[in-house]
DRENDO-1510 file (C-alpha; in Angstrom, 1 decimal, always signed):
<recs>
REC; n; res; u; v; w
REC; 1; MET; +144.7; +97.4; +118.4 .
REC; 2; ARG; +144.6; +99.1; +121.7 .
REC; 3; LEU; +147.6; +100.5; +123.7 .
REC; 4; GLN; +148.6; +97.7; +125.7 .
REC; 5; ILE; +149.7; +98.7; +129.2 .
REC; 6; ALA; +151.7; +97.4; +132.3 .
REC; 7; ALA; +151.4; +99.6; +135.2 .
REC; 8; ALA; +153.3; +99.3; +138.3 .
REC; 9; ASN; +151.5; +100.3; +141.4 .
REC; 10; TRP; +154.2; +100.0; +144.1 .
REC; 11; LYS; +151.9; +101.6; +146.8 .
REC; 12; MET; +153.4; +102.8; +150.0 .
REC; 13; ASN; +156.8; +100.8; +149.5 .
REC; 14; THR; +160.4; +101.4; +149.2 .
REC; 15; THR; +162.6; +104.6; +150.0 .
REC; 16; PRO; +163.5; +107.1; +146.9 .
REC; 17; GLU; +166.9; +104.9; +146.9 .
REC; 18; GLU; +165.1; +101.4; +147.1 .
REC; 19; GLY; +162.5; +102.7; +144.3 .
REC; 20; LEU; +165.5; +104.1; +141.9 .
REC; 21; LYS; +167.3; +100.6; +142.3 .
REC; 22; LEU; +164.3; +98.6; +141.6 .
REC; 23; PHE; +163.3; +100.9; +138.7 .
REC; 24; GLU; +166.8; +100.6; +137.1 .
REC; 25; HIS; +166.3; +96.9; +137.7 .
REC; 26; ILE; +163.1; +96.8; +135.6 .
REC; 27; LEU; +164.9; +98.9; +133.2 .
REC; 28; ASN; +167.7; +96.9; +132.4 .
REC; 29; LEU; +165.4; +93.9; +132.3 .
REC; 30; LEU; +163.2; +95.3; +129.8 .
REC; 31; SER; +166.0; +96.3; +127.4 .
REC; 32; THR; +166.6; +92.4; +127.0 .
REC; 33; ILE; +163.3; +91.7; +125.6 .
REC; 34; PRO; +162.1; +92.1; +122.0 .
REC; 35; GLU; +160.3; +95.3; +121.7 .
REC; 36; ASN; +156.6; +95.8; +121.6 .
REC; 37; ARG; +155.6; +98.7; +119.9 .
REC; 38; ASN; +152.0; +98.3; +121.1 .
REC; 39; SER; +152.8; +98.4; +124.6 .
REC; 40; ARG; +153.7; +100.8; +127.1 .
REC; 41; VAL; +155.2; +100.3; +130.8 .
REC; 42; ILE; +154.0; +103.0; +133.4 .
REC; 43; ILE; +155.9; +103.3; +137.0 .
REC; 44; ALA; +153.6; +104.8; +139.8 .
REC; 45; PRO; +155.8; +105.3; +142.9 .
REC; 46; PRO; +155.2; +107.1; +146.0 .
REC; 47; PHE; +155.3; +111.0; +145.6 .
REC; 48; THR; +158.8; +111.0; +147.1 .
REC; 49; HIS; +160.1; +109.2; +144.1 .
REC; 50; LEU; +158.6; +111.1; +141.4 .
REC; 51; HIS; +161.5; +113.7; +140.7 .
REC; 52; ILE; +164.7; +111.0; +140.9 .
REC; 53; ILE; +162.5; +108.5; +138.8 .
REC; 54; SER; +161.5; +111.2; +136.2 .
REC; 55; GLU; +165.4; +112.3; +135.9 .
REC; 56; SER; +166.1; +108.5; +135.5 .
REC; 57; ILE; +163.6; +108.2; +132.7 .
REC; 58; HIS; +165.0; +111.2; +130.9 .
REC; 59; ALA; +168.6; +110.1; +131.0 .
REC; 60; HIS; +168.1; +106.7; +130.2 .
REC; 61; SER; +165.9; +107.7; +127.2 .
REC; 62; LYS; +169.2; +109.5; +125.6 .
REC; 63; ASN; +170.9; +105.9; +126.0 .
REC; 64; PRO; +170.5; +104.0; +122.6 .
REC; 65; ARG; +170.4; +100.7; +124.8 .
REC; 66; PHE; +166.8; +102.3; +125.9 .
REC; 67; SER; +165.8; +104.5; +123.5 .
REC; 68; ASN; +162.9; +102.3; +122.1 .
REC; 69; LEU; +161.2; +101.7; +125.5 .
REC; 70; ASP; +158.2; +103.2; +126.1 .
REC; 71; ILE; +158.1; +103.8; +130.0 .
REC; 72; SER; +156.1; +106.4; +131.6 .
REC; 73; LEU; +155.8; +108.1; +135.4 .
REC; 74; ALA; +152.5; +108.2; +137.3 .
REC; 75; ALA; +151.0; +109.4; +140.7 .
REC; 76; GLN; +149.0; +107.1; +142.9 .
REC; 77; ASN; +146.5; +109.9; +143.7 .
REC; 78; CYS; +146.0; +113.3; +143.6 .
REC; 79; SER; +144.3; +116.4; +145.3 .
REC; 80; SER; +140.6; +117.0; +144.5 .
REC; 81; GLU; +141.8; +120.8; +145.0 .
REC; 82; THR; +143.8; +123.3; +142.8 .
REC; 83; LYS; +145.7; +124.7; +145.9 .
REC; 84; GLY; +145.5; +126.1; +149.0 .
REC; 85; ALA; +145.2; +125.2; +152.9 .
REC; 86; TYR; +145.1; +121.4; +152.4 .
REC; 87; THR; +147.9; +120.1; +154.4 .
REC; 88; GLY; +149.3; +116.7; +153.3 .
REC; 89; GLU; +147.7; +116.9; +150.0 .
REC; 90; VAL; +149.4; +117.2; +146.6 .
REC; 91; SER; +147.9; +118.8; +143.6 .
REC; 92; SER; +147.8; +117.6; +139.9 .
REC; 93; GLU; +150.2; +120.6; +139.2 .
REC; 94; MET; +152.8; +119.6; +141.3 .
REC; 95; ILE; +152.4; +115.8; +140.1 .
REC; 96; LYS; +152.9; +117.4; +136.5 .
REC; 97; ASN; +155.7; +119.3; +137.4 .
REC; 98; ALA; +157.5; +116.4; +138.9 .
REC; 99; GLY; +157.7; +114.9; +135.6 .
REC; 100; THR; +154.6; +112.4; +135.7 .
REC; 101; ARG; +152.1; +112.0; +132.8 .
REC; 102; TYR; +149.7; +109.9; +134.8 .
REC; 103; VAL; +148.0; +109.9; +137.8 .
REC; 104; ILE; +145.8; +106.9; +139.5 .
REC; 105; ILE; +142.3; +108.2; +140.6 .
REC; 106; GLY; +139.7; +105.8; +142.6 .
REC; 107; HIS; +142.2; +103.1; +143.4 .
REC; 108; SER; +139.9; +100.7; +145.4 .
REC; 109; GLU; +142.1; +101.4; +148.6 .
REC; 110; ARG; +141.4; +105.3; +148.5 .
REC; 111; ARG; +137.6; +104.4; +148.0 .
REC; 112; SER; +137.9; +102.2; +151.0 .
REC; 113; TYR; +140.4; +103.4; +153.4 .
REC; 114; PHE; +139.7; +107.3; +152.7 .
REC; 115; ARG; +136.1; +107.2; +151.7 .
REC; 116; GLU; +136.7; +108.8; +148.4 .
REC; 117; ASP; +133.3; +109.0; +146.8 .
REC; 118; ASN; +132.5; +109.2; +142.8 .
REC; 119; ASN; +131.9; +113.1; +143.0 .
REC; 120; CYS; +135.1; +113.4; +144.7 .
REC; 121; LEU; +136.8; +111.2; +142.3 .
REC; 122; ALA; +135.1; +113.3; +139.7 .
REC; 123; ARG; +136.8; +116.6; +140.8 .
REC; 124; LYS; +140.1; +114.7; +140.9 .
REC; 125; ILE; +139.8; +114.1; +137.2 .
REC; 126; ASP; +139.1; +117.4; +136.8 .
REC; 127; ARG; +142.1; +118.6; +138.1 .
REC; 128; ALA; +143.9; +115.9; +136.2 .
REC; 129; LEU; +142.8; +117.1; +132.7 .
REC; 130; GLU; +143.9; +120.5; +133.4 .
REC; 131; ASN; +147.1; +119.8; +133.7 .
REC; 132; ASN; +147.3; +117.5; +130.8 .
REC; 133; LEU; +147.7; +114.5; +133.0 .
REC; 134; ILE; +145.9; +111.3; +132.0 .
REC; 135; PRO; +143.9; +109.9; +134.5 .
REC; 136; ILE; +144.1; +106.1; +135.1 .
REC; 137; TYR; +140.3; +105.7; +136.7 .
REC; 138; CYS; +139.9; +102.6; +138.7 .
REC; 139; CYS; +136.6; +100.9; +139.3 .
REC; 140; GLY; +135.6; +97.4; +141.0 .
REC; 141; GLU; +132.8; +95.5; +143.3 .
REC; 142; THR; +133.7; +94.3; +146.7 .
REC; 143; ARG; +133.0; +90.5; +147.8 .
REC; 144; GLN; +129.7; +91.2; +149.1 .
REC; 145; GLU; +128.7; +93.2; +146.3 .
REC; 146; ARG; +129.6; +90.3; +144.0 .
REC; 147; SER; +127.6; +87.7; +146.3 .
REC; 148; GLU; +125.0; +89.9; +146.4 .
REC; 149; LYS; +125.0; +89.9; +142.5 .
REC; 150; ILE; +124.9; +93.9; +142.2 .
REC; 151; HIS; +128.5; +93.7; +141.0 .
REC; 152; PHE; +127.4; +95.2; +137.4 .
REC; 153; GLU; +125.7; +97.7; +139.0 .
REC; 154; THR; +128.2; +98.9; +141.3 .
REC; 155; VAL; +130.8; +99.1; +138.8 .
REC; 156; LYS; +128.5; +101.1; +136.0 .
REC; 157; ASN; +127.8; +103.7; +138.9 .
REC; 158; GLN; +131.3; +104.3; +139.4 .
REC; 159; VAL; +132.0; +104.5; +135.9 .
REC; 160; GLU; +128.9; +106.7; +134.7 .
REC; 161; GLU; +129.2; +109.2; +138.0 .
REC; 162; GLY; +133.1; +109.2; +137.7 .
REC; 163; LEU; +133.0; +110.4; +133.9 .
REC; 164; LYS; +129.3; +112.1; +133.6 .
REC; 165; HIS; +130.6; +115.8; +133.5 .
REC; 166; ILE; +133.4; +115.1; +131.0 .
REC; 167; SER; +133.3; +114.8; +127.1 .
REC; 168; GLY; +133.8; +111.6; +125.0 .
REC; 169; GLU; +137.0; +113.3; +123.8 .
REC; 170; GLN; +138.3; +113.5; +127.0 .
REC; 171; VAL; +137.2; +110.0; +128.1 .
REC; 172; LYS; +139.0; +108.8; +124.7 .
REC; 173; ASN; +142.4; +110.1; +126.1 .
REC; 174; MET; +141.9; +107.8; +129.7 .
REC; 175; VAL; +142.8; +104.7; +131.0 .
REC; 176; ILE; +140.3; +102.3; +133.1 .
REC; 177; ALA; +141.5; +99.9; +135.4 .
REC; 178; TYR; +138.7; +97.3; +136.7 .
REC; 179; GLU; +139.9; +95.9; +140.2 .
REC; 180; PRO; +137.8; +93.6; +141.9 .
REC; 181; VAL; +138.3; +94.3; +145.3 .
REC; 182; TRP; +137.4; +90.7; +146.8 .
REC; 183; ALA; +140.6; +89.4; +144.2 .
REC; 184; ILE; +143.1; +92.1; +145.8 .
REC; 185; GLY; +145.6; +90.5; +148.1 .
REC; 186; THR; +143.1; +87.9; +149.3 .
REC; 187; GLY; +144.8; +85.0; +147.5 .
REC; 188; VAL; +141.5; +84.5; +145.6 .
REC; 189; ASN; +142.0; +85.8; +141.7 .
REC; 190; ALA; +139.1; +86.5; +139.0 .
REC; 191; THR; +138.9; +83.8; +136.5 .
REC; 192; ALA; +139.8; +84.8; +133.3 .
REC; 193; GLN; +136.2; +84.6; +132.3 .
REC; 194; GLU; +134.9; +86.7; +135.4 .
REC; 195; ALA; +137.6; +89.5; +134.2 .
REC; 196; GLN; +136.6; +89.4; +130.8 .
REC; 197; GLU; +133.0; +89.7; +131.5 .
REC; 198; MET; +133.3; +92.8; +133.1 .
REC; 199; HIS; +135.8; +94.1; +131.0 .
REC; 200; ALA; +133.4; +93.9; +128.2 .
REC; 201; PHE; +130.7; +95.3; +130.3 .
REC; 202; ILE; +132.8; +98.6; +131.1 .
REC; 203; ARG; +133.2; +98.9; +127.4 .
REC; 204; LYS; +129.7; +98.8; +126.8 .
REC; 205; VAL; +128.9; +101.3; +129.2 .
REC; 206; ILE; +131.2; +103.8; +127.8 .
REC; 207; ALA; +129.9; +103.1; +124.5 .
REC; 208; GLU; +127.0; +103.9; +125.7 .
REC; 209; ARG; +128.2; +107.2; +127.2 .
REC; 210; CYS; +130.6; +108.2; +124.4 .
REC; 211; GLY; +130.2; +105.8; +121.5 .
REC; 212; LYS; +131.2; +102.5; +120.3 .
REC; 213; GLU; +134.5; +103.9; +118.4 .
REC; 214; ILE; +135.8; +106.0; +121.7 .
REC; 215; ALA; +134.9; +102.6; +123.4 .
REC; 216; ALA; +136.6; +100.6; +121.1 .
REC; 217; GLY; +140.0; +102.5; +121.5 .
REC; 218; LEU; +139.9; +102.7; +125.4 .
REC; 219; SER; +142.3; +100.5; +127.1 .
REC; 220; ILE; +141.1; +98.9; +130.0 .
REC; 221; LEU; +143.4; +97.4; +132.6 .
REC; 222; TYR; +143.0; +94.5; +135.0 .
REC; 223; GLY; +143.8; +95.3; +138.4 .
REC; 224; GLY; +143.3; +92.3; +140.6 .
REC; 225; SER; +146.1; +90.4; +141.8 .
REC; 226; CYS; +148.0; +90.1; +138.3 .
REC; 227; ASN; +150.9; +88.2; +138.2 .
REC; 228; PRO; +153.4; +86.2; +135.9 .
REC; 229; LYS; +151.4; +82.9; +136.7 .
REC; 230; ASN; +148.0; +84.7; +135.5 .
REC; 231; ALA; +148.9; +87.5; +133.1 .
REC; 232; LYS; +149.1; +85.2; +129.8 .
REC; 233; GLU; +145.9; +84.0; +130.0 .
REC; 234; LEU; +144.0; +87.4; +131.3 .
REC; 235; PHE; +145.7; +89.5; +128.6 .
REC; 236; GLU; +144.9; +86.7; +126.1 .
REC; 237; CYS; +141.2; +88.1; +126.8 .
REC; 238; PRO; +139.9; +90.5; +124.0 .
REC; 239; ASP; +138.7; +93.4; +126.1 .
REC; 240; ILE; +141.7; +93.2; +128.5 .
REC; 241; ASP; +144.7; +95.5; +127.8 .
REC; 242; GLY; +147.1; +94.6; +130.4 .
REC; 243; GLY; +147.4; +95.0; +134.1 .
REC; 244; LEU; +147.5; +97.4; +137.1 .
REC; 245; VAL; +149.8; +95.5; +138.9 .
REC; 246; GLY; +150.3; +95.9; +142.6 .
REC; 247; GLY; +152.6; +93.5; +144.6 .
REC; 248; ALA; +154.2; +91.8; +141.5 .
REC; 249; SER; +155.4; +94.9; +140.5 .
REC; 250; LEU; +157.6; +95.3; +143.6 .
REC; 251; ASN; +159.8; +92.3; +142.0 .
REC; 252; ALA; +161.5; +93.4; +138.8 .
REC; 253; ASN; +161.6; +89.9; +137.4 .
REC; 254; ASP; +157.9; +88.9; +138.1 .
REC; 255; PHE; +156.9; +92.6; +136.5 .
REC; 256; VAL; +158.7; +92.2; +133.7 .
REC; 257; GLU; +157.3; +88.8; +133.3 .
REC; 258; ILE; +154.1; +90.2; +133.2 .
REC; 259; VAL; +155.3; +92.8; +130.5 .
REC; 260; LYS; +156.3; +90.0; +128.3 .
REC; 261; GLN; +152.6; +88.9; +128.2 .
REC; 262; LEU; +151.2; +92.0; +126.6 .
REC; 263; LYS; +149.4; +91.5; +123.3 .
REC; 264; ARG; +151.5; +92.3; +120.3 .
</recs>
């Protein structure tokens, strides 16, 4: 079975002190549920929190109570450049040195608010891979693209153009997150059938690009307002391997309820 992942994207929320408190609350709740050796929890806080949460993960790993938990740290973004005069940017090397293992690339908010296109995101993937970070590459369509029935074409272009320059072996170690933009923070959720249909389609696109074996082993997450009420039905779908969780991850109880629904 593919690795099942619950990734918490805190976006631009919490101070470092609040973030550490939230993380430790999540950790304590996770320690009380049955171990799932097929799952991993990823925490993606703001940049300012990376170092202190990395230290907390390291410290708790030495405690027998938490030693069986599979928890990794992710950054929410990285620069497309290596270093230099790019005021306000954060490089993959900096992120790696802060103790992260993953980096989210191409989140719908980055595509929309900051006009990041597929070519820019392809460069970010390069920078991440150069520093042995695992990209969580996001793709997804807007409400208009779905209403115009070009949602499959949109997602295919995002996947193909973002990954066209890297090898199948590199893709093998990545994570894909499908974000129906029309279902993020709008109160309108994708049905399990709609989500499964697109996840299966993405896996087919990867299979055509990299081969069926790599596609079959790739974790593809659902990132459209995943919450404790819809997680079970979504995660039961054969091609959905967990969730990239936004708002619900800011509540420790809600996030751990989502983690509990990961396949075993």
